[in-house]
N, C-alpha and C positions, 0 to 999 in steps of 0.2 A: 671348882672341880671340872675336869675336862669331860667332854664327850665327843667321840669321833664317829661319825656315821656318814655313809655315802649319800650323796644327793641324787635325785633323778635328773638325768641329763635332758636339757631342753632341746626340742627339735631345731630351734633357731641356731644353737651353737653347732650342732652336728651338721647343719646345712652349710654354715660358714666353713667348717673344716673340710667339707667335700668339694669346695670350689678350687679344683686343681685341674691342670691339663698335663698331658704326658708327652714325653719324647723318648725315642729309642725303645724302651720297654717299661714294664710296670714295676721294676725293681725298686729303685729309689729316686728316679728322676721325675718327681712330681713338683710342679711349680704353681704357686698361687696366681690367679688372674688378678687384674688390676683392682678388683674390689677388696682384696685382702693383701695388703703389702705392708712392709715395715714403716713406710712413710705415713699411711693413713689409718693404721690399726693399732700398732704398739705405741700409743700416745701417752697412756696414763695407767694408773693402778687398776682402774675398772676394766681396761682392755686386757691386762694381764690376768685378772681374775676370771673374766669371761672365757678366755682361751683355756685356762687351766681347768675350768669346769667341764669343758668338752672332753678332756682326757680321762675323766672318771669312767667313761664307757669301758675301759679296760678291766675294771674290777668285776670279778665273778659274782653272780647273784645266787639265789637259793638253789636253783636247779643245778648249777655247776658245782656248788659246794656239797650239797646233800647227796648227790649221785656220783660224785667224783671217784668214789672207791670201786665203782663197777669195773674199772680197769685195774684190778688187783685180786689178791687171794681172799679178800673179804667178801666177795660176791661170786655168785654163779648165776648165769643168765641164759635164756633161750630166746633167740640164737646166741651162740657163744661170742665172747669178745675176742676179736682176732689178735689184738696185741697180747693179751694174756695167753692165748693158745700158741703164740709164736707163728701165726699164719698171716701176718701182715704182708701184703704184696707191695712191690715197688710202685710208688705213685708217679703219675705222669706230670701233673700240674703242681704249681707252687701252693695253691690253695688246698689241694688234697693233702699235701705233705706238711702243711703248717709253716712253710718257708715263705712267709709274707712279711712285708716290711713297711707298709704304708703308715702304720702307727708310729714307727720310728721316725719317719720323715716329719710327722706332725710335732713330735717331741723336739727334734733337732731344729726345726724351723723356729720354734719359740726361743730356744737357747741361743740361736743366732741373732735374734732381734730384740729380746726383752730389755736389753740395756739402754735402748733408745727412749724408754718410757720416762715421762716426767714424774718421777717418784723418788723417794729416799732410797739409799742403797739397801737399807734393811728391808724395805718393802720388796724391792726387786729381788733380793737374795731369798726372801721367803718364797716367792712364786717360782724362782729358779730351782729352789730346793724341792718343791712339789713336783716339778717336771722331771728333775733328775731322779726322784723317787720312782716315777713311772718308767723312766728309761732303765733304771736298775732292775725293776721287776720284769720288764719286757725281755731284757737280755738274760736274766736268770732263767726265765722260761725257755728261751732259745737254747741256752747251754745245756739245760737238763735234757732237752729233746735231741739235740744234734751233736753235743760236744763242742768241738771247735766251730766257731762261726765268725764271719767278718765283722769287725768292730767299726762302727761309724760314729764319730763324735760330732759330726756336722753334716749338713745337707750336701748333696753332690751337685756340682756344676754340670750343665748339659754337655759340655765337651770333655769332661774328665773321665776318659775311658779307664785310666789307671785305677781310680777308685771304684767305678761302676763294675768293672770286671776283675776285681781283686780276688785273691783266694781267701781261705779261711784263716783267721788269726788263732794262735794257740789259746786253749781254754784258760790258761793261767793269766795271759794278758787281758782277756775279756773279763775274767772274774776280778782281777785287780781293778779294772776300770769300774766295774759294778760296785765294788766296795768303796771306791773313791766317790762315786755318785752318792752312795748312802751316807758316807761320812759328811759330805757337804749338806745333805738333806737334814741329818740330825743336828748339825751345827747352825743351820739357818732357818729352818721352818719354825714358825711360832709354836711355843709350848702350849698355847691355848687358842681356841678359835670358835666360831659359831658352829652350831650343830650341823653336821654334814660336810665338814672340812677335815682335811688331813693335818695332823700336828706332828711335832717331832717324835711323839711316842709311836705313831704309826711307822715312822722311819726306823726307830729303834727296833720295833717288832719285826720289820722286814729284814733288817740287818741281822738280827738273831737267827731268823729262819734261814736266810741265805748262807750265813757263816756256818751254821750247824750242818747244812747239806754239803757245802763244799769241803769243810774240814773233815767230815767222816768219809766223804767220797775219796779224798786223797789218802786218808789214813788206811782205809781198807784196800787200797791199791798200791801202797808203799811209796806214795809221792811225797817228797820232802815239803816241809812247811805247814803240815796240817795242824801242828800244835798251835801256831800263832793264830790261825783262822778260828780254831775252836775256842781259844781264849777270847777272841772278839765275840763269838756267839754267847759265851757265858756272861761276858761283861754287858753286852747289849740287853740280854734277858734280865740280868740283875738290875740294870738301870730302870727298866719298866717296873720290876718288883719293888724297888725302893722308892719309886716316884710317889707312892701314896695315892695315885689316881685311879687305881683299879683294884678290884677284889673279886674273889670267887662268888658267884651268885648262890646263895643258900638261905633258906627260910627255916632250917632245922628239920626239914622233912626229907630224909634220905631216900624215901621210896618214890618221890616225884620231882625233887629239885632238879636233878640232871635232865630229865625229860622236859621239864618246863623251861629250862634254859633256852631251848631251841623253839619255843612257842611264845614269841612276843612280837610287838608290832610297831612300837614307837620309841623314840629316844628317852621318853619319860618313864618307860616301863622299868621296873627294878632289875630285870635281867641285864640291862645295859651297863650295869656296874662292872660286869666282866668283859664287855665288848670294847675292843680297841679300835676295830673298824667294822662297821656293819653296813649292810646293803638293805635299804628300806623300801617298802612298797606302800600303797595307799588304797584301802578299800573305798574310801570316800571318792577319790579321784579315779577309781576303776583302773588303777595301776597294779596289776596282779601278775601271777605267774602260774605255770601249769604243773608245779611240783607234785602235788598230791595225785593228780591224774597220771603223771609220768611214773610215779613210784609203783603204780598198779598195772600199767598198760603194756609194759615191754618185757615181761618175763624176768623181772629182776628179783633176786632174793639173796639173803645172806648165806654164807657158806658155813658148814659145820666147823671148819678150822677156826673161824672167828669165835663161834659159840664155845668151843673147847678152851679158848684162851681165858675166859672169865674164871676167876678163882672161886672157890667155895667161900662161904661167909666167914669161915675161920682162917682165911688167908692161905690155904693150901691149894695146890694145883688140882683142878677137876680131873685131869688126866692121871693123877696118882691114885684115884679111887678104883678099887676092884670092880670090873665090869662096866666101866664108864662108856666103853665103845658100843655097848649094846643097850644102853639106856634109851628108852623111848622119850619123845618130846614131853610126855606127860610128867616125867621125873626130872628132866634136865634142868628145869628152871628152879627146882627146889633148893633152897639154901645156897644160892649163888650171889656173887657180886651184884648189887641192885642195878648197876648200869646195864647188865644183860637184859633184864626185863624192861628197861627204859630205852632200849635200842631195838630189840626184837619183840614181836608179839607173842605172848604166852597163849597156849591153846585154851586156857580157861577164861580168857579176857575178850570182851567185845569193846573195840576202840573206834568210836565213830561208826562208820559203816563197815569196819573190818571185824570179821568174826574169827577169833583165833583158831577155832576147831576146823575152819574151812580154808586155811591158808594155802593148801596145795592147789586150790583153784586159781590162784593168781600169783603165788610165790613158789616156783617149782621145787625149791629145796624144802619147803615147809617152814622156813624161817623168814617171816615178813618184817621188813624194816618199819618201825614206827618213829624212830628219831627223825625229827623235822616234819613228821606227818601231822597235819592239823586236823583233828577230828571235826572241827566246826566248818571246814571248807573242803568237803570231800569231792566236789565236782571239778571237772577239768577246767583249768585256767581261772580258778577262783581263789587260789592260795595267795595270802599276802603277809604271812609271818616273815620276819626279817631273816636275811642270810648273814652269817658271821664269817668275815674274811680273816680277822685276827681276834684272838681272845686271850685273856690272862692265863687261862689253863694251859694253853700251848707254851707260853713263856716259862711256866714252871717246869714243864717237861724239857724244854731246850736247856734251861739252866742245869737240870739234873744230868741230862745225857752228856752235855759238853764237859762238865766238870768231872764226871765219872770216867769218861774216855781219856781225858787228860791225865787224871791220877793213875788210871790203869796203865798208861804209857809212860809213867814216870815224871809227869809234870804236875806239880801242885799236889793237893790233897783232896780227898772226898770223905766226908764223915757222916755220922748219923744226923748231925745238925743240918747238913745239906739236904738229906732226905726229908727231914721234918719241915724244912722251908719250902719244899717243892712237891714231890710225889705224895707225901703223907697229908698235905692239905687237900689234895684231890680225893684221897681215900676218906678223909674226915667228912667230906660233903655227903658221901654215900654210906657212911657208917662202917667202913671196912677197916680191918686191923692194919696197923702201920707196917710198912716195909722196913725190915731191919737189915743192918749191914752183914749179919751172919746168916742171911737166908740161904737155905740149901739150894744147890744147883738143880734146876728142873731138867731132867734128861730130855724131855720133849723139846724144850726151848734150845738146849745145847745142840740137839741134832738138827734143829731148824737153822741155827746160825753157827755152823762149825768153825767159822773164822774168828769167833770171839773167844779170847783166852785171857790169861794173866790173872793177877791177884784179885781183880774186881770182876771177874767173869760172871759170878753169881748176881751181882748187883746190876751190871749192864744188861744182862738178859732180862731181869725183872723190870728194868726201866723200859725196855723195848715192849714187854707185855703191857705195861701201864700205858705206854703211848698208843699201842694198838687199840686197847679197849676204850680209853678216854677219848681218843680222836677218831674212833670208828665212824664212817659215813660223813666225814668232813673233808675227804679228798687228799689225805696225806699218804695213804698206805703204799701206793705204787712208787712214789718218789722215795719213800723210806727204803723199800726193797732195793731200789736201784743204787742208792748211795751206800748202803751196807754191803753191796756185792752179793745180795741174797736173791738174785733173779731166778735161780732154779726152783724156788718155791712156787713160781707161777706154773711150772710144768707138772706139778702134782695133780692127781685127779681130785677135783673138789667134790665133796660129799654133801648130801642132804640128811634129813631125819631118818631114823632107824625104824624098821618094821621087822618083827620076828617071823612073820609069815603071812600067808593069805588069811582073809577073814575080815570081820568088822571090828571097828575100834571106837570106843567112847573117849574122845580126846579132851572134852571139856568137863568130864566127870559128872554129868547130870543124869547118868543112868540110861541115856539113849545113844545109839550109835551115830557117829558123825561121818565116818569114812569107811569104805569097804574096798579091800583089794581082792580082785576076782580074776578068773580066767576068761569070763565073758559077762556081758551086762545081763542082769536078770530081766525076765519078761515083766515081772511085777516089782519094780523097785520100791523100796521103803521111802516114804517122804522124809526129807531132811537129811538123807544119806547121800554123800558124794561117792560115786563108784569109779574106780580106776582099774582098767584092765592091765594086769602086769604083762610087760613085754610090748605093750602098745601105748597105753596112756601114761604109764609110769614104768620105770626101769629100776631094778634093785641090784645091788652089787653081787648078791649070791643067787641070782635067778629069781626065786620066789620069796626071798628074804634078804635082809641087809639094808644098807643105806641107799637112799634115793640117788640115782645117777641122772643128772639132767641131760648130759651129753655123753651117753654111754659109748659111742663109737668114735669119739674125738681123740685123736692122737696129738698130744701137746708136746712142744719142744721149747727149749730155751738154750740158745747157743751163745757162748761167751767168746768174743766181745760183741757179736752182732746185735743181740737183742737188748743190750744196754742202751742202744741209740736207735733213733728213727732214721730211715733213709732220706737222702736228698732227692728231690724230684728229677726225673729224667730230662724234662725240658730245660731246667736251669743248668744242668751239666752240659747240655748241648750249646746253650747260649754262652756260657762262661767256662772256657776250657781251663781256667785256673782253679775251679772248684774240683775237689776230689770226693768220691763217694765214701761213706762210712764203711769200715771193715765188714766183710761178709755179705754186703748188699751188692 
């Protein structure tokens, strides 16, 4: 049986990869000094393996994954996120904009030289597949961010101004090249390997993710060919599902299994049965990260819109309940999808050093994230639970969405059996009722995604809900909104917990007040009570009552097509006259 987990990059390898000198500018003209050349380095399989190991630095760790949703409508933060608010300004440098290409040179340099190694063709193809996997991921990230980008399939010669100063290639050309890289990777990377290495199943998972994104991006913009790409997404996800190498982590405890999936440390832990690609740390070697500290230190909190997305325990929308909008946090968690209380901290719960009744002190909406929070390592830079870059649960959702979108568009079919093979397995883990093909259309979802229609509108909307709650706090939500053409959701005012008025509140139900909303701080405060001056310390949507507003004076905008892409940096536009800025910037 496989296991695929990222390895920790050695300083030696990163030093090797940094031995470059520059000519003209820092775009792509980086050349190795004499200590790293095709004549004396790419000699054998060990050299290929060493070089490939250095490329694993591209993979995101726990911080990047667990806090990735802060650039979406799943989070509200103080200070506010400029991308979400539509207030991103034009960057001047390439590094500020994310218009950086050094990693691509490292990838292409390998592909230019690996064939010289004294190794079998199968061995060389295996390592080339890993490197093309990384190139595909690199370009996927660039296309999501900028749209059209220049495609480079090889390193640039120092006198090749035509390539160095070329314009942006069409998105379709670049994505066709990405899919070609992934096809090669799937066909040539070994199906099994030592712990800490990428196998063909990693490539299948990335192919599924990329094809779902690109297929729905084209679908919801009326671009031809989206059906073929979504068929690839469904097929790639199904290949992982049928491999027999992965399964959902479950111990039969629906109230804790989902939470515990994100609290494990080693490839031998049972949670790794669901992990296709993990990023591991080591407490023994003092290789840790600052995730737990970062989750509390930067004014991050979950938005009420995400909280409202969780169904009730009987499978009906919470937003269909009378009076749902004025329920206090003390009632909101009652009889809800168990993933809600395994993602956000309930007011009645003490979790490590987090006290649910006091969340307003560190999570400004009142909804504190506990998914990925390790209660045993609450101090800054002591966290070492693994990050998950790809997992089996995501593949189930890719399969369901791709097939439903295709069937809704008249290609293929989508049945209850497909739901039972995918979404309903996720619901089984947490003891939730199955999603049925005849589910009623939720008017809240329909209003959120007005461009979804057709005979499977009801099912597609519910798959989107399932994706939001299952993958919350794993870094998917922003990309999902962009590919669905649902960017205007970012411009809505994000809300926090509800208070009916001034006064004291017993949030944990122990008979003692925990929070007080006041017009001024008392001269003799009650011990154990957190006081918030309304209008100063805390803002409510109706003045002295209503939902918490973290950024009450913020005016948010989302402009189509401007805010679906990031701007190119001003310096690069000056250096390369063939580059054109994205619309609206």
